[in-house]
C-alpha positions as CSV (number, residue, x, y, z in Angstrom):
1,X,-5.3,1.8,17.0
2,X,-3.3,4.8,18.3
3,X,-1.5,7.3,16.1
4,X,1.5,5.5,14.6
5,X,5.1,6.5,14.7
6,X,6.3,8.6,11.8
7,X,7.0,6.5,8.7
8,X,4.6,3.7,9.6
9,X,2.1,2.7,6.9
10,X,-1.1,4.0,8.3
11,X,-3.8,4.1,5.6
12,X,-4.6,3.1,2.1
13,X,-7.2,4.3,-0.5
14,X,-7.8,4.1,-4.2
15,X,-9.8,6.0,-6.9
16,X,-12.3,4.0,-9.0
17,X,-14.3,5.3,-11.9
18,X,-16.9,2.5,-11.1
19,X,-17.2,3.0,-7.4
20,X,-20.0,0.5,-7.0
21,X,-18.1,-2.1,-9.0
22,X,-15.1,-1.7,-6.7
23,X,-17.3,-2.0,-3.6
24,X,-18.8,-5.2,-5.0
25,X,-15.4,-6.7,-6.0
26,X,-13.6,-6.0,-2.7
27,X,-16.7,-6.7,-0.7
28,X,-16.7,-10.2,-2.1
29,X,-13.0,-10.9,-2.2
30,X,-12.0,-9.3,1.1
31,X,-15.3,-9.3,3.0
32,X,-15.4,-5.5,3.2
33,X,-18.5,-3.6,4.2
34,X,-18.8,0.1,3.4
35,X,-19.9,3.3,5.1
36,X,-22.1,5.9,3.4
37,X,-20.2,8.0,0.9
38,X,-19.2,11.3,2.2
39,X,-20.5,13.9,-0.2
40,X,-18.7,16.7,1.6
41,X,-15.4,14.9,0.8
42,X,-15.9,13.9,-2.8
43,X,-17.9,10.7,-2.0
44,X,-14.9,9.3,-0.1
45,X,-16.2,5.9,1.1
46,X,-14.6,4.1,4.0
47,X,-14.3,0.3,4.0
48,X,-14.5,-2.0,7.1
49,X,-13.3,-5.5,7.9
50,X,-15.1,-7.0,10.8
51,X,-16.3,-3.5,11.7
52,X,-12.9,-1.9,11.7
53,X,-11.8,0.8,9.3
54,X,-9.2,-0.6,6.9
55,X,-9.3,1.4,3.7
56,X,-11.3,3.7,1.5
57,X,-12.5,4.0,-2.1
58,X,-13.3,7.3,-3.9
59,X,-14.4,8.4,-7.4
60,X,-11.5,9.8,-9.5
61,X,-10.7,13.5,-9.7
62,X,-11.4,15.1,-13.0
63,X,-8.8,14.0,-15.6
64,X,-7.8,10.9,-13.6
65,X,-10.5,8.6,-14.8
66,X,-9.4,5.1,-15.5
67,X,-6.2,5.4,-13.4
68,X,-7.1,3.1,-10.5
69,X,-4.2,2.3,-8.1
70,X,-3.9,1.8,-4.4
71,X,-2.1,4.6,-2.6
72,X,-0.3,3.8,0.7
73,X,0.0,6.6,3.3
74,X,2.7,7.0,5.8
75,X,2.2,8.6,9.2
76,X,3.8,12.0,9.8
77,X,4.1,14.2,12.8
78,X,4.1,17.3,10.7
79,X,3.0,17.0,7.1
80,X,4.7,20.3,6.1
81,X,8.0,19.2,7.5
82,X,7.7,15.8,5.8
83,X,6.9,17.6,2.4
84,X,10.1,19.6,2.9
85,X,12.1,16.5,3.4
86,X,10.5,14.9,0.3
87,X,11.7,17.8,-1.8
88,X,15.1,18.0,-0.1
89,X,15.6,14.2,-0.9
90,X,14.8,14.6,-4.6
91,X,11.1,13.7,-4.5
92,X,8.2,15.6,-5.8
93,X,5.2,16.9,-3.9
94,X,2.1,16.2,-6.1
95,X,-0.4,17.7,-3.7
96,X,0.6,20.2,-1.1
97,X,-0.4,19.5,2.6
98,X,-4.1,19.9,2.9
99,X,-6.3,19.7,6.0
100,X,-9.2,17.4,5.7
101,X,-11.8,18.7,8.2
102,X,-10.8,17.6,11.7
103,X,-9.7,14.1,10.3
104,X,-6.1,15.1,9.7
105,X,-3.7,16.6,7.1
106,X,-2.6,14.9,3.9
107,X,-0.2,15.3,1.0
108,X,0.6,13.2,-2.0
109,X,4.2,12.7,-3.3
110,X,6.4,10.8,-5.7
111,X,9.8,9.4,-5.1
112,X,12.6,10.0,-7.6
113,X,12.0,6.6,-9.2
114,X,8.3,7.4,-9.9
115,X,6.6,5.7,-6.9
116,X,3.5,7.6,-5.7
117,X,2.5,7.6,-2.0
118,X,0.7,9.6,0.6
119,X,1.5,11.2,3.9
120,X,-1.0,11.5,6.7
121,X,-0.8,13.6,9.9
122,X,-3.6,12.2,12.0
123,X,-6.3,14.3,13.6
124,X,-9.5,12.5,14.6
125,X,-8.8,9.8,12.0
126,X,-5.8,7.9,13.2
127,X,-5.6,5.6,10.2
128,X,-6.0,1.8,10.2
129,X,-8.2,0.4,13.0
130,X,-6.8,-3.1,12.2
131,X,-3.8,-4.5,10.4
132,X,-2.5,-8.0,9.7
133,X,-6.0,-9.5,10.0
134,X,-8.3,-10.9,7.3
135,X,-9.5,-8.0,5.2
136,X,-6.9,-5.6,6.6
137,X,-3.7,-4.1,5.3
138,X,-0.8,-6.5,6.1
139,X,2.3,-5.4,4.2
140,X,3.5,-3.1,1.5
141,X,6.4,-3.2,-1.1
142,X,7.9,-0.5,-3.2
143,X,8.2,-1.8,-6.8
144,X,10.8,0.2,-8.7
145,X,13.1,-0.1,-11.7
146,X,15.6,2.2,-10.0
147,X,16.1,0.8,-6.5
148,X,19.1,2.9,-5.7
149,X,16.9,6.0,-6.0
150,X,14.2,4.6,-3.6
151,X,16.8,3.3,-1.2
152,X,18.3,6.8,-0.9
153,X,14.9,8.6,-0.7
154,X,12.7,6.7,1.7
155,X,15.2,6.3,4.5
156,X,16.1,10.0,4.2
157,X,12.5,11.0,4.5
158,X,11.4,8.5,7.2
159,X,14.7,7.5,9.0
160,X,14.4,3.8,8.0
161,X,17.1,1.3,8.6
162,X,17.8,-0.9,5.6
163,X,18.5,-4.6,5.4
164,X,19.1,-6.8,2.3
165,X,17.7,-10.3,1.9
166,X,20.6,-12.8,1.6
167,X,20.9,-15.6,-0.9
168,X,17.9,-14.7,-3.1
169,X,17.8,-14.1,-6.8
170,X,15.7,-11.0,-6.2
171,X,17.0,-7.5,-5.5
172,X,14.9,-7.2,-2.3
173,X,15.4,-4.9,0.7
174,X,13.5,-4.3,3.9
175,X,13.0,-0.9,5.5
176,X,12.8,-1.0,9.3
177,X,11.4,1.6,11.7
178,X,13.6,1.0,14.7
179,X,13.6,-2.8,15.0
180,X,10.2,-3.3,13.2
181,X,10.1,-4.1,9.4
182,X,7.5,-1.7,7.9
183,X,8.1,-1.8,4.1
184,X,9.8,-3.9,1.4
185,X,11.5,-2.7,-1.7
186,X,11.8,-4.9,-4.8
187,X,13.5,-4.2,-8.1
188,X,11.1,-4.6,-11.0
189,X,12.4,-7.1,-13.5
190,X,11.8,-7.5,-17.2
191,X,8.7,-9.6,-16.2
192,X,7.0,-6.3,-15.5
193,X,5.6,-4.9,-18.8
194,X,7.2,-1.5,-19.6
195,X,3.9,0.3,-19.3
196,X,3.6,-0.7,-15.7
197,X,4.7,2.3,-13.7
198,X,6.6,2.0,-10.4
199,X,4.2,1.7,-7.5
200,X,3.7,0.4,-3.9
201,X,2.1,-3.0,-3.9
202,X,-0.3,-3.4,-0.9
203,X,-1.0,-6.8,0.6
204,X,-4.4,-7.5,2.2
205,X,-4.8,-10.4,4.7
206,X,-7.2,-13.3,3.8
207,X,-8.1,-16.5,5.6
208,X,-7.6,-18.6,2.4
209,X,-5.4,-17.3,-0.4
210,X,-6.7,-19.7,-3.1
211,X,-10.3,-19.0,-2.2
212,X,-9.6,-15.2,-2.5
213,X,-8.0,-15.7,-5.9
214,X,-10.9,-17.8,-7.1
215,X,-13.4,-15.1,-6.1
216,X,-11.3,-12.4,-7.6
217,X,-10.8,-14.0,-11.0
218,X,-14.5,-15.0,-11.1
219,X,-15.4,-11.3,-10.7
220,X,-13.0,-10.2,-13.5
221,X,-9.8,-9.8,-11.6
222,X,-6.5,-11.0,-13.2
223,X,-4.1,-13.3,-11.5
224,X,-0.5,-11.9,-12.0
225,X,1.5,-14.2,-9.8
226,X,1.0,-17.2,-7.5
227,X,-0.5,-18.5,-5.4
228,X,2.8,-19.3,-3.8
229,X,3.7,-20.4,-0.3
230,X,6.7,-18.6,1.4
231,X,8.1,-18.3,4.9
232,X,5.9,-15.1,5.2
233,X,2.7,-16.8,4.1
234,X,0.8,-18.0,1.0
235,X,0.2,-15.1,-1.3
236,X,-0.9,-14.1,-4.8
237,X,-0.6,-10.9,-6.9
238,X,-3.7,-9.7,-8.6
239,X,-5.2,-6.8,-10.6
240,X,-8.8,-5.9,-10.0
241,X,-11.3,-5.4,-12.9
242,X,-10.4,-1.7,-13.0
243,X,-6.7,-2.3,-13.2
244,X,-5.6,-1.6,-9.6
245,X,-2.8,-3.9,-8.5
246,X,-2.8,-5.6,-5.1
247,X,-1.9,-8.8,-3.3
248,X,-3.6,-11.2,-0.9
249,X,-1.8,-13.1,1.8
250,X,-2.7,-15.8,4.3
251,X,0.0,-15.4,6.9
252,X,-1.0,-18.6,8.7
253,X,0.1,-20.8,5.8
254,X,3.9,-20.8,5.6
255,X,6.7,-22.9,4.1
256,X,10.5,-22.8,4.5
257,X,12.8,-20.9,6.8
258,X,12.8,-17.1,7.1
259,X,15.6,-15.6,5.0
260,X,18.6,-14.0,6.6
261,X,18.8,-10.2,6.4
262,X,22.0,-8.2,6.3
263,X,22.3,-4.6,7.5
264,X,23.1,-2.1,4.8
265,X,26.1,0.0,5.8
């Protein structure tokens, strides 16, 4: 895939104390295969679905053991300029822009409500080689207890248009890049335990949601919600054995009409 427009979700990775355990889990649940670990880059290990790069796993940095969570990266034309907009919009830059060989330049940041995310300016590594396929990143949603902060922040940084879902009981918003929906935003309800920090929930495509859930729970994963069939697909929310949250979705199995969306003025 070519370099994506600024603000497009373009890559996802996670730190795992038990790297082999993570590889075994996601290899079975999502059908991933893995490249050799890159010792030069902290044993960063790329994952493939049907031979296409879709994610990466890496051992934790010192002091961050036991804090597994998927991190979604957004494409940037200029990481330094994006970092400046993050600060100007009330966010925090956790890792200053850093060049990663000839692969590209990254930084890590946190929005004013506590959501951590990454920024990627592509070099030779352009990001996802596949999306919206079995085993590949399909969708992402900002889960926050302070939606007004995220709604002010992300569109300011990435020039998103905002639309609200009509008629639902959830406080749910869609961020569009031009005419294309690229990210959801959901208000965390009291159903989320207070110790669960705001985060971006990533959805990986699967051919059969129920089969993926069965595999995940058999391997020590925890089912958090679902499976449930919606107009967008049949999905379920899970935590892997090391505590990283993610969802699986079969976009070919749908039910009901697509909800109406209203532009946010």
